[in-house]
C-alpha positions in Angstrom: 8.5 -5.4 -7.8 6.2 -9.0 -6.7 8.1 -11.1 -9.1 11.6 -10.1 -8.0 10.5 -10.7 -4.2 9.6 -14.2 -5.5 13.0 -15.9 -5.5 12.4 -19.9 -5.3 10.4 -20.9 -9.5 6.9 -20.7 -9.5 6.2 -24.0 -11.9 3.6 -26.1 -9.2 2.7 -23.3 -7.4 -1.3 -22.1 -7.5 -2.3 -19.1 -7.0 -4.8 -17.3 -5.8 -5.9 -13.6 -5.4 -8.7 -12.7 -2.9 -11.0 -9.6 -3.9 -8.6 -9.0 -6.9 -10.4 -7.3 -9.2 -8.9 -8.7 -12.5 -7.3 -10.4 -10.9 -3.8 -7.9 -12.1 -1.1 -10.0 -10.3 -2.6 -13.6 -10.6 -2.5 -12.8 -14.3 1.5 -12.0 -13.8 2.5 -15.1 -11.6 0.5 -16.9 -13.6 2.8 -15.9 -16.9 5.3 -15.4 -14.7 5.6 -19.6 -14.3 2.2 -20.5 -12.1 0.8 -24.0 -12.6 -2.3 -22.1 -12.0 -4.5 -19.3 -10.4 -7.8 -17.7 -8.9 -9.4 -14.9 -8.5 -12.0 -14.5 -6.3 -14.5 -11.3 -6.0 -17.2 -10.4 -4.5 -18.0 -7.9 -7.1 -19.3 -10.4 -10.8 -18.7 -7.5 -13.1 -15.2 -7.8 -13.0 -15.7 -11.5 -14.7 -15.9 -10.2 -18.5 -12.1 -8.5 -17.2 -10.5 -10.4 -16.1 -11.4 -13.0 -19.0 -10.2 -10.8 -20.9 -6.4 -9.9 -19.1 -6.4 -14.1 -19.2 -7.1 -14.9 -22.9 -4.5 -11.1 -23.6 -1.5 -12.6 -21.6 -2.0 -16.7 -22.9 -3.3 -17.7 -19.4 -7.1 -18.7 -19.6 -6.2 -22.3 -19.4 -4.3 -21.9 -16.5 -6.9 -18.7 -14.6 -10.7 -18.8 -13.1 -12.6 -16.4 -11.7 -15.6 -16.4 -9.7 -18.3 -14.8 -7.1 -17.8 -16.3 -3.4 -18.0 -14.4 -0.2 -14.9 -15.9 2.0 -16.1 -14.9 4.9 -19.0 -16.1 4.2 -17.8 -19.9 2.5 -14.6 -20.1 3.7 -14.0 -23.8 2.7 -14.9 -23.1 -0.9 -12.0 -22.2 -1.2 -9.0 -24.2 -2.5 -6.0 -24.1 -1.0 -3.3 -22.1 -2.2 1.0 -22.0 -2.7 0.2 -17.8 -2.6 -2.4 -15.5 -1.7 -2.5 -12.4 -2.3 -4.3 -9.5 -1.0 -4.0 -6.4 -2.5 -6.0 -3.4 -0.8 -9.6 -6.1 0.6 -7.7 -6.8 3.7 -8.5 -2.2 4.2 -11.9 -2.5 2.4 -13.2 -6.1 3.9 -16.0 -5.3 7.0 -14.0 -7.6 9.0 -10.1 -7.2 7.4 -8.3 -9.5 10.4 -10.4 -12.6 10.2 -9.8 -12.5 6.0 -6.0 -12.4 6.5 -6.6 -15.1 8.7 -8.1 -17.0 6.4 -6.1 -16.6 3.6 -3.1 -16.8 6.1 -4.8 -20.5 7.7 -2.1 -22.6 4.7 -0.4 -20.8 1.5 3.7 -20.9 1.1 3.8 -16.8 0.9 1.1 -14.6 1.1 1.7 -10.6 0.1 -0.6 -8.2 1.0 
């Protein structure tokens, strides 16, 4: 449904999925043509599964996974064209601030 909602081609698009677990949405956007993507997560236990998903989808050369706290260090995250916040807003201790940080530079923001 998210891919169908995008009216623009994904070529040249950088995707950032904050709190994305294994990065399923980011992986789908990359598989659909986005150029690069990154999953930023607080929980390092997701990393091997995120890497496995990227490998299975054939996007491992365009996808990265990092453990970071966007609220504690917002400058550690590079701007993106599409920022995905799926369920992380309600789980964050400061979802309003997280949403503001995520929406400060992208062309499109989905949550």
